[in-house]
Structure formats: structure tokens, C-alpha cells
N, C-alpha and C positions, 0 to 999 in steps of 0.2 A: 894466375887463375883462381877463381874462388870456387872451392870445392862445395860439396854438399855437407857443409857444418853450419850449426846456428850462427847468425850474423847479427841477432838482434841486440847484442850487448857490447858491440866493439865500436867505439867512434861514433856513438850515436849524436843524432842531431834532432830537436824537436821543435814543433811549432810554439810559438809564443802567443801573446794575448791578441785577440781579434781587435783590429783598429776600424775596420768598414765591413759593411753588408750591402751589396747592390743586389737587386732583384729585376730580373727580366722574364716577364711571364711565368714560365715554369722553371726557371733557373737561378739559383742563389750562389752569389759569389762572396766569399768570406776571405778577407786578407788579414794577415798578422803583421806584427811589428817587424819580424825578421824576414819579411816578404813571402813568407808561405801562404799558397792560397788554395782554398778549397771550394770546389764547384761542387754543388748538389743541384742535380737534374731529376725532377720529378717524371719518369717516363709513363706509369700509371699508378692507380691509388697503392698497388701492392709492389710495386718496382721504383727503387731510387738508385741514381747513379752516383758515385763518390769518385771525384776526380782531382787529385794534388798535384801542384807544382811548387818546387823549391825556389823558384825566381820570381813567382808572381806573373809569370808568362806560360800558356799554355801552348805545346806543339800543335801542328796541324790535327785536327780531329778526325782521324781515319782508322777503320777496323775492318778488316776482311771478315770477322764473326759476326757482326750486327747485321743483319737483313733490314732493308729499306721498307720490306713489307710488315715489320713488326708492328704489334696494334699500340697505340699511343694514346693518352688522354686519361682523365682523371674527374671523378664526381668532387672533389673537396680539394683545396689548398689554401691554408691558413698559415701565417708566420706570425709567432707571438714572440715577445722580449720578456723573460722573467729574470730572476736573480741569478746570475751566473750562467745562463744558457739562452739560447735562442731555441724556440720550439716550432718545428714545420709538421703540420697534421694534414694528413689525408683521409680519406673514407677507411683505410685499412691500417695505416701505420702513423705513430707518432714518433718523430725524430728530434732528439735534443743534441744541440752542438754546444760544446763547452766554450764559454768566452775566453777561458784562460789557455786552453792547449789544444782546442778544436775535437777534442774527444767526442766520440758519437754513442750515443744511447737509442735503442730502438725498442719501440713498445707497441703491442697490439692495440690498435684504437679503441676496439670494442671492449675488453676486458682490462686494459691498462698495464698488463702483465708484461713484464721485462723478457724480451726475446734475445737480445744481442747487446753487447756492449764492449767498447773498445777497452783493452788493458794498457799498453803503452799507447796504442793507436798509430798513426801514422809516423814513421820516423825514417831516416836515410843514412846512406854513408856514400861520400864521394868515392868515385872509382878512377884513381890516378892512372891506372892502366889503360881505360879505354875512354875516360872521359864520361860526363853524366853521372848518374847515381845509382847506387843500389837501394832499391826502393822497398820499403818492409811495412807491414801492418800486422799487428798482434791484437787479439781478441780475448776476451776472458772465456774461458772453457767452463761452464757450468757443471755442478755436479749430476751426474747421470745422462750428460749430453752424448749424443752419438752422431757420426759423421759418415756419409755416403757419397758415391761419385767417383770423379777424376778418370773416368774413361776404362781404359783397359788394363788396368793395374791387377797383375795375377796373384791376389792375396786376399785375405777375408774380406767379406762385404764390407763388415764395419771398420772404418778407418781410424776410429779411436785407439791412440797410444802409437800411431805409425808416422812415419816420415816420407815424402815422396818427392820425385823431381820430375819436370816436365820438359824433355828434351829427346824429341823423337829418335828412336835408335834401331837400326837393324839389329834385331836381338836373336839369331839364329840359335834354337834349341833353349830358350829361356827357361827358367825354372820358377818355382812357387814365389821367391823373394827377389827375382831379378826388377830392378828398376834403375833407370826408366827403359820402355820398351817402345812400341811403335806409334803411340799416339800421345798428342798433349792435349788434353781437355781440362782446363784449370776451371771448373765449376765442382761445387761440391754441394751438398744438403746436409743441414744440421737439423736434429731433431732434438727438442728439449720441452719437457713437460707436456709431451703428445702434441706439440705444435712444430711445423716444419718451416725452415727458410733456406735460402739458397745464397750462395756468393759465388759469382763468376768473376775472376780476377783476368779481364780482358788485356793480357800483356804477352806478347809472342816471345820474348826473351827467354833465355833459360830460368826457369822458376822453381820454387820449391814450396811445400805444405808442410807444416808440422801440426799434427792434431793431437796435442798434448803429450808428445813424447818426450821432450827435454823438461817440461815444467808442466806437471800434471792439470793444472788450472789454466793454461794458457794454449791458444792456437793461433798460428800465425802463418803468414805467406809473404814471400818476398821474390823479387827478380832481380836480375843481373844488370838491368838497364831498363830505359822507357819510364812510362810514368806509373805511380800508383793509381790505378783506375779500375775500379770494381764496381758490379751491380749488386744490390741487395734486392733478394726477392722473397717475398712473404706469402705464405700458403693461405691457412694454416696446414692443409692438407699437402702431402708429399708429392702427391699428383699434380696438385695445382702448382707447386714450385717447377716440376719438371716440365709442365706443359707452358709456363709463362717461360721458362729458359728457352725451350725449344721454338717458342713463337718469337722470342728475341732474336736468336741466333739462326733461325729459318727452320721451318718445316720441308721435308722434301718437296721439290718443285712439282712433282706430279707422281700419281700412282706408277708403281712399277706394272710392266706386263705381267700378266698372270703368270706365264710360263716361267718368270724369273723367280717365283716361289714355289716352283716344282723342285724335284731332286736334279742336282747336278754332278757330273762325274769328271774328275780332274787328274792329272799326274804330270809330273816333270819327268819325261815328256811321252806324249802319245804320237810317234811316229815311226816310219812314214804312213802314207794314206792308208796302206793295207791294215796297220794296225789300228789306226782309228777306225775304220769300217769293221774290224773284228770284234771291237769293244761295243759298238753301237749295234752290231748284228746280234751280238750274245744278249745284250738286253732285252732286244725284241723276241728273240728265240725262247729265252726264260720268261717272258712277260713280267719284267720286273720294271716299272715306271721310271722314266727319265727323260728330261726335257733339254739337257744342255750337255755338250761334250766340249773340253778345253784344249786349246793348243798353247803349251808352254813355248819357251824361246826357241826350241829347236825346229819351230816351222819356218824360222827366219834364215836367210841367207848370211851365215856368219854373224848371227846375233844382231843383224841390223835391223832396226825398227822400220815398219812399213815396207818389208820386203819379204819374199819367198823363196824356200830353199826348193829349188825346182826338181832336185833329184828325189827328194822326200815326197813333195806335192807338185806335180807336173802340171795339173789344172786345178787351181784352188776353187776356181768360180764353179766347176762343174761338181767338185767334191761337196762343197757348202751346200749347192743346190739339192744333190743327191742325198745329204743329210737331212735337210730340210723335208724333203718328200717323205723320210722316214720319221718325221717328227723330231728331229733334233736340231736345236739351236746352236750355232757354233760361236764360242766366246774365244777371243786372243788374247794374248798378254801383249802390253807395251811398257817397256821400261823408259826411264828419262835419258839414260846414257847413250849419245849418238857417236858412233865409231868415227875416229879421225880418218878419213879415207877420201882423198880428192876426187875419187871417181864415183862417191856415193852421193846421190841426189839430194838427201835430206841433210847431209853435212855440208854440201856445198850451198843449198838455200841458207842455212843458219849462219855460215860463215859469212857469205855475200851481204846479209842484212844486220850482221851484228847481234845475232840473238843469243849467243852464249854467255854463260856468266865469266866474269873475269876476276882476277886477283886485284889487290888494292893499287900494285904497282904497274898494271895495265895488261899483263899477259892474260889469255884465256884459262879458266880453271881447267885442268886436266886431272883426270883420276881414271883407275883401271876398275872396269867391271867386266860383265861378260863378253861383250864385243874386243875387249882389250882397251888400248887407249882411247878415252872419250872425251868432248865436250858435252856441257849440260845446259839446256835451254834455260833462260831466265823467266820462269813462269809467273813471276810478279811482274812483268812487263805486259801490259794489254795487247801490244803489239805481237809480242810472240804467243800470247794465248791464242790470237786470232790466227795466226800462222798455223800453231799446232793444230787446233780444230780443224783447219782445212786439210790437213794432211790424211785425215781419215776418209776422205772420199773413197780412195782406192779400196780400202778394207771393207767400209761399211757399204757405200753406193754401188761399187762395182762388182765385189767379191759377194758381199752377202753375209758377212759376218754380223752378228745379231748382239754382241755384247763386248766390252773391253775391259780388261783386268789391268789395273795399273799396279806394278811391284816395284820394289827397289827405289821407292820415291821419298826416302827419309830426308835427303837424299843417301842412299848407300853407296860407298866407295870401298874397294878392296885393298888391301896391302898398306892401309895407313892407321896409325895407332887409335884416332878417334872414329873411326869407321864412316866420316863424313866429310865435308867441305871445311876448308879452315875458316877461322873466323873472319878473316880479312877479305873474303870473297864478297864483291858488291853485288847489290840488286836494285831494280828500279822501284819495286814496292808501290807501284801505281803512281809514280811521281814522287814519293816520299824517299828519296834514295837512302838507302842503309847498308850496312853490313849482314853478314851471314849470322851475326848474333841475334840480330831481329827477326831475319827472314828465315832461319832454318825450321822453325816449327811449323810455318805455313807453306813451305815449299812443296810437299806432297798435296796438300789441300788445293792449290793452285794448279799443280798438274792434273789433278781429279776435275777440278773446275774446266779447264780448257779442254780434256778429253770429253766431258758431259756436253760442253758446247758443240763439239763434233759430232758427236752421236746424234744429239738433237737435230742437228742441221741435216744429217745426212740419212738417219733413219725414218726422218718424217714422211708419212704421217703415223708411224710407229713410234712408240716411247722409247727413250734410250736406257740401256742398262749398263752401269758401270760400277766396278768393284775397285777400292783402294786399299792399301795397306797402312799408309801413312794419313794421318789427318790432324786436325786442329778444331776448336770448336766452330761450328757453322757448316762443316764438311757434310753433313747430313742432307743438306740441300740438294747436291749433286749426285750422291753415289752410296752404295751399300758398302760393306767392310767385312774383313775376316780378321782374326786375332794373330795372323802371323805364323811363323814356323816353330809349330809345337812338336812335342814328342809323343810317340805312341807308347805311353804308360798310363797308369790308373791315376796318378797325380794330375796328369794333365786333362783328364776326363773331368777331375774336380775342377781344376782351373777353367776349362771350356765352359762350364756351367757358371761360375762366378763372373766370368769376363762378359759374357752375354747379358746377363742380369745388370752388370756395372754400366756396360754400354747404353742399354736402355734407360736406366736412370740418369745417364750423362746426355740424354737428348739425341743418341744415336741408336735407334732400335732396329735398323736392318744390317743385323750383324750375324756372325755365325763362325765356327770353327773349322780347321781342317780336321774333318771327320775320320777317325783312326788314328790320327798324328801324321805330321810331315816327316818328320825324322825317326829313323829305327823302323820296326815292323811290329804292329799288332797281331794278336793270336786271335782266333774267332771270337771268344767271349768279349774280349775288349772292345772290338770292332762292332759286336751286335749291341753291346751297352751304350757305343757311342752313337749308333745309328738312331737307338731309342730316345736318347737326349735330343739328337738333331732335329728329328721330326717337329720338334718344339722351338726350334730356333728359327727365325725368320728367313736367314740365308742358310740354305740346306745342301752341303757341298761336300763331297769326298775329294780329300787332294792328300798327295803323298809324294816323297821324293823318289827319283829314279834310281838313286844310289842303293835302294832296298826291295822288298818283294813287292808282290801285287796287292792292291787293296780295292779290288772290285767286288760287289756283293757275293760272286760266285768263287771268289778265290781262297776260300777257307773249306768247310765242309758243307755236306748237303743241308744238315740242320741249320747251320747259320745262314745260308742262302734262303732257306724257307722262312726263318724267323725275319730275316732283314726285309725280304719281300713283303710280308704282312705289314711291318711297320711303315715301309715307304707307301705302301697302298693305303694306309691310314692317313698319311700326310696328304694324299690326293683325295681322299675323302673329306677331309677338313679344310681344303683349299677356300671353298667360301666362308668359312668361319674366320680364317685368317686374313682374306682379303677385304672382309669387314672391318676387321681390327686394323688393317692398314688404311682402311678409309679414315677412320678416327685419328690416326696417327697423323696423317696428311692433314687432315681439317682442323684438329685441335691440339696435335703434338702429344697425344696420349700414347705412353708408352706399349709396345706390343707385349713385352715381357715385363712383369712386375713382381719384384722380390716382396716376400711375405710382409716385411715392414712397410711397404709401399702400400700393399693391399689392406694392412689393417695396422697401423702406426700406433693405436691405443693400447694394443695387446703387447706389453712388454716381452712376452715370449719371442716375438718375432724379431727384435731388434738386432740378434745376433745369428739368426738362421741364415744358412747359405745355400743349402741344398734345393729346398722347395720353392716353386715358384708358380705365378698365375700365367697362362698363357691366354692372350685376349683378356676377355672380361670373366669368363666363366669355367675354365678348364684349370685344375690344380695337377701339376707334374712334379715328380720327384725322381730323379734318376737313381739308378742303382750304380754305385761307385766303388765297389769292392769286388774282387774276384771270389767266385765259388759261392756267391750268394744265393740264398733261396728267398729273399725277401730283405726287409730293411725297417728299420724304425725310423718313423717321419713325423713331422707335426703337421696336424690337419688344423688349419685355422678356424676361427669361430664361425658358427654357422652349421647349416647341415649340407652334406656333400653325398652324392651317389658314386660308389665304386664303378668306374667306367665298364669293368669287366663283367660285374655280377650283379649290379644294381642294389647292392646292399648299402642302406643308409647309414651313415657315420655322422655322430654329432661332433663337431670340432672343438678346438680350444684345449686340444691335449696332444701330446706325443703317443703314439701306437704302432703296434707292429704291423707290417702289410707284407702278406705272400707276395712274392715276384720272382719265380724261377726264371731262368735264362730267356724263355719265351713271352715274358710279360715284364710289366714295369708298373709302379703305382701311379695311376691317373684316377682323378676324380672331377665329377662334375657337379657344381654348385646347383642346388636345389632351385627350381622356378625357371632354370636356363632353356631355352631353345635352341639348339645346335643345327644349323644347316650343313647338310652333307651332299657332296656330289657322288655319282657312281665312279668307280675306279675306273681311271683311264691310263693308257700308256704313256701318254703326253697331253698336255693341255690343248684341247681343241680337236682330239681325237675321235669323240663322239660329240654328235648332237644331242645335249642333254635333254630328255624329255620330261624327265621327273626329278625333282629334288626332295630329299629327306629331311624330314624335320624332327630331330629327336627332343621330345618335350618332357622335362623332369619336373615331375609334380612338386608343388609346394603350397601349403597352407599360408596363405599371404598373396602378396603381389611381386612381381618382377618384370623387368623389362628385357629384351633382347633384339638385336638387330641383324638384317641381312642385307648387305650391300652388293648390288650387282651392276654391271655394265658390259661393254662390248669386250673387255679383258685386255684391250690395246687400244692405242688411239687416243685423241683429246675429246671425242664426243661427250664424254662426262662431264667436262667443263662447261657443256653449253645446255647441261640440264638433261642430256641423254643418258641417265642412270636409273636405279631403281633402289631406293632405300626403304626397306620394310620394318617397321617397328612392331614388335609383338608384344602386347601387354597380357601377361598371365595373372589370372586371379584364381585362387585355388580355396576351396573352402570344405568342409566335412564330407560333402557327399556332392561336391559339384567343381568342375573344372571349366574356366572360360578362358578362351585365346581370341583376342581382338588383334585385328592388323590395321595398321595405318600404314599407307604407301604414298611416297613423294618421288617424283620425277618422271620422265617420259619414256624409259627405255623399256622395250618390249622384248623379254627374253623369250628364248625357243622353248622351254619348257612350259607346259599349261597346266601342271598340276604338282601338289606335294604330298609325298607319301608321310602320313603322321604316325610317328612311333611314340606311344605314350609310357614313360617309366615312373613306376612306383605309385600308380593310382591306387588310393585306399579303399574304394568302394567298387561295386559292380555296376556297370553302365547299363542303365535301364531306358535312357531317354538321349536322344542326340538330336541337337538343334544346331542348323547350319544356315547362317543368314535368316533366322526366323522360319526355316523350313524343316519339318521334321524329317530325319533320315532313318530308314529301316536298320536295324541292328544287324541284319545279315551282311552289312556292309563291314562290319567290325570282324577282325580276324583276331584270333588268339594264337600268337607264334613266338611266344617267350616275351614279346611285347604286345601291347594292345595297339592294332594298327588299321589304319583306313586311309583312303586315297580322296582327296578333295581339291577343287578348283583352285589354282594359285591365286585368284582375286577374291577369295573369301574375306569377308570382313569380321565375322565372328563365328568361332565354333564353342557349342554349349554342351558339355557332357556332364549328364547329371546321374545320380545314384536313386532318384526318385522318379515315380511315373506320372 
């Protein structure tokens, strides 16, 4: 077996001189003297695909990662032949292909600046053990170049000087340098000379990435089988790179229901029914908002999926209905292991239809997980996915479960050295039959896909909500995720912050961590600081192991409960702001969370920042990550920012001390922002919202903000029944103008906006609302300058002159 060691300088083979070039519309095929072939496909002006064959013959072109809905097309495509090179030009990129050895150089078409170039370029080594090739690519790492991405790696955001492996792995209580863990997302962004590009290595075999660790001027990636098949994505902005990659691999198929963005409470395990009711009743008694309660594996009969333990839950349909009446959506766990039991209906159906994975010599793949000895469905078989999706009828349509949580889907197997299937297990792979070496990294993705299909089918006309632990590129189309079995300590609070930022810059924004830590037990201070971070993570869930103490908001002392309640309430106030950011993620692939380097890549001070991040478009958050802290030093990016708590205006581009005792955390709002807020609710839909607050932060200059709204569930928004408001702010020395442009046909229940103006540098002497003068007695001085206006206004003009 090939281990995580450098492969590039052992038994190398290299392409030789080009002997032919064939062109077919957007695809170029270069063939060499030793039958190595390079296929370059122009996906769009800024995206090129490079695909290599060592035999001149390409395998069937199939990928689970690439979506058929990806944007394609280009404005320019020219091919020239020059001395020593062929030159391919688009509107954004110039690609040079060496006639001698197929080495690639890529330039910015506008500036002619070199962006990326091959070092050895493509090379390979024959795999005698498995057949096929170990395929390799090496690139020049330029001075000052930085690297970001690769999914959930629990390490510094900047990958420079590190090496990583992609092989999804059950990693209980992983640490800061554990690698690999739960996800395989072989996509990274490079940043050089303030310009960003991306590389997506679409190869599902065990793969490796070396970011100038072995040699300081070389970055390389390789895989233990399959093709050298990668996409080069040019920005030059990092946000462009991530948006193009997310478009290529798929944006979420729909918005989540709004309740999925609320607070969720989970534990391994809440049972019996009386315990579940005790937990949900305490939330309502203490008036701590919560939208979802989770059932872990103990709700099942002997851990058999799609069954109920009738001793613990004698009437699950009634229980789920009663929970919903109290505003709680019930989410249930489903694992891939199906217990070997001739009296178990799911096992019998799978066996009768030959739906389980098999070993190379014919017997079924058998492994031990929670139910004991199990067989495992082959989710790479479309018939199996269809069968699996139908199994959800009972849970979703009959019982009323609103969400499903896929766990153990790496796939995890207990009591074996490698924690998963042996390499010889066979898979259908949608008709591209293969071993587990190729299918391992997509197994969890295809389980999540099948689960999503089931929920979409049986939740209709409501939207599905699915969570997965394991993932490959493209899994964001179907599901949300969390970062796995973490630990209740301060290091893991830092890791959680890193991982969610990294997931967002890897195209997978709907992510969060087990707040408080899954393993071991947090104390009140750590839990409080984790909740403060969690309100700015798209997936907001407390989860803990049953082996340790309690981790509900009231499980510590009264002071902790009060502070945690305050921050959960803030999350619910910010739901329309987050929902708007989610709209942009679904529509454009814009990350919901942006590391500072993504927010301002031209500022070198951001390239190695890990703690601070932008939530949505206008909110800067920085968690407190150490015990006994009364505040912290943080970097405030360039521009002007309002302290969320005090309205003090800070000029950024510098590191500064920010006070933040246990009841606070550093939060800033970008000047010019318009932040929509809801009143506090105990759960989404509890109240008929009659008034939405708009917090307006004065700026001398111009700024745009958005507010998206719809029915918060269902699919009417896809038919135009949504409301997308764009607020255009223009600030002058003695004037502030807010203009509203509205798209869509959705009519919200609220009819007015409560305007709260922050930082206005002049006294208001004149108010014009849609060219009508408003009396000043409508203006209230209450910490903010406040007024209530009709939600359909088109222009609000506040002036300091009469």
C-alpha cells in the first residue's frame, strides 16, 4: 500500500513531444510520441479542464462532483501555434502548452501576468498491486503564494507548508493536526500577487496534496488511481473562484426551510419520550428559542434503521405531532449499516434485491457497527438509491419527522484496523464498476443524495433538510454538514471556527460544529463562548455524547443560561439577514462565511488570519477563544466598522484590543449596511411578524444591502413568489438617503419597517418619505434615531438642513 509519502521522484514517466493536435469546438486533444494524451476543455472563459491519459485512451467521462446545471460557454476561444508552444486564449485566460513535454503555463489575459505554471507537470507511476497508474501533478509555488481550502482540515487556514490526505475517515476525538478526517474535498484556492485561482482535482481515489512542504517552491497533488483530471479556475477574486467552483460542483438544490437555520438541540441520546418532552418543555419554560430536537440511535429497535423502540417511544407519530404543536421539528438519525436479521424487513428487502456491497470474491461485505453485524447498501447503484429513498416514507410521511441526519457514512466500520471497508469491496458506481478504492470517498455523498431524494419526495410540498458527516465535492447540493466528533476543549473551539470558514471557502457553506464539544464535558465558560461563535455558523446545533454530562443551555449556572439565551435570541433576530445570505449562496454560490483573506485579499495582513470572519456581507465576528478573557486583540479589516454593542466607529486595517467579557464577543457592522431583523421568537413561525427592524449604519458614500424573504418553506419562491429588496444607501455630510428597489411577487405579513439609524453625524431637520414631508415628532430618540414607515417605501431622505 502506498502511504502518505512523496511519490513524485520515484519511477517517474513523463510525456514526450507532441505529435498531433485535434480540435472539436471547445475541446483540444494533444497526443505525444509515447501515447500520452492531454485533453483541454474550455468550460467558460475563466475555467479550463485538464485531463490526461497515459495510453491515449480516456475512460468513460463520469463524475459525481460535476453538476449538469453548471454554467458553460465562453466569449472568446483562439488557438495559436508559436515557437515551442501552443497558445489557447479566452477572454480571461491564456494557456500555453509546451510542445516538448505538455507542461502548462497560465496567464491573466488582461495583464499577461503569470498566474500558474507546471513544475514537472503531469507524470505517473504504474501501480503493480492494483493496476492502473498513480497519477501526479506538480506546480511551481511562487514566492509569497498562499493556499486555502480542502474542506474540513483541522489546521491553520493557510495551507502553505503543509501536506494533506483525502480519504474520508471516522475520526472520533480528532485533534488539531489529525488528517484525514470526515470529508474529501480536493479543491484549493491559490493566491499570488493579490490574484486568486482554484484547482479542483476531481479524482475520488485516495489523494494527497503537498503545499510546498517537501520542497519550498513546489506544490503537488497526486492520487492512487484514476485519471489526472483537474479544473483550473481563475478569479482573480477569491470569491469569484469559490463561486465558479460551487457553480461547477453544484449550488444547493433549494433554500433550506427557515426553521433549519434556527437553534437545534441534540444529544446521544434523548430517550425515552418523557426525557424528550422534559428537554423541549424546559426550552419553552425558560423561553430559550429552539426549533429542532434530535433523536439519536437509541430511538430505534436494536439500532435497526427505520424502526422504533416501542418501549421508549410507544407512539412516535403522536409524540412528533405534539412536539410540532410546541414548535419543535423532530430530526432523526439514520446510519448505513443494516443489521443482519432475517426477520428485519429492511434487511430482507436489501438481500432479496441484491442491494448490499460485496467483496471481490462474491460474499457480502460484513462489518460491525451499532446494531452488531451488518451489511451495507451500495449507494453508488441508482436502483439502491431509489430503494433507499422510498424507505423514508414511514419516517417522513407517516410519522412526521422533518429532517434526517446521516452519520457513520464514511463508511465507518468498528473493530477493523482501517475503520472502513476493505479495498476489494465492489461498487456499481452508476454503471462504472469499480473497487472501494475509487468509491470510498463518495460513499457518504451518495448516501446523503439518496436520503435527500427520499425527504424531497415525502416532505413535499415542504423542503427537505438533511445532514451528513461524510462528503465529497458536490455534496453541498443535497445536504448540510457538521464537523464530526470533536472534543469539549478550547483547542476545539478554535478548530470549529477554522473548519467552518474552510468549508465555506470549499463550496460547502451550510456547516457547523457540535457546539460545546461531542466528547468530554465543557464548563460553562467554554459552552458560552462556543454558543457565541455558533450563532454565526449557518448550522447551529448543540450535540454531545451520552457518556458525559448535560449540555443544554440551562445545564450550567444561571449566569450562563442568561448569556446563552441572549445570544440565541440574537441569532433569531438575525434570521432574515442569514436567510438573505443563503439566497445569494443558492443563487450565486457566494459563501455564507468569509475568512478575512476572502473579504480583502489585497491586504497582506489577512492572509494568515484565522479567527476573524465576515458573516454574510456586512457583519464582522471574532470569537473569544481563551479562558478567563475580558477581551481580545483582533484584526479589523480595512474600512470603517461600527461596534455592534456601542456604535463606536472603528477605522480598520489594524489590530486592536476589544473588550469582551463573558457576556459579550467582538461583533462589528460595516458602515453603510442595512441589517434586517425579526422580533425574537421561540421558534420560526411562532409569531405573525408585523414589523421588521432595519438597522441602518450611516456611511459617507454609497453602499448596497439586500433583504430576501418568502414563505420560509415550500417551493413557491422558485415561481417568483419571493421578495428581494435592495437598499441603496447614499450618505453625505448632512444627508442620508435610503432607496428601496423590490423584485418578486411575495406579499409578506408585515406592513411596516422600524428604522433604527446608527451613527448619523447631523441632527435631522427634515424628513422626506417618497417626496412627502414627515413631521419630526415621528422621530424618537431612544439610543437610536428611530421611526416607523411603510414597507413599500421607495425613498427615505433625512436631511440636516431645513
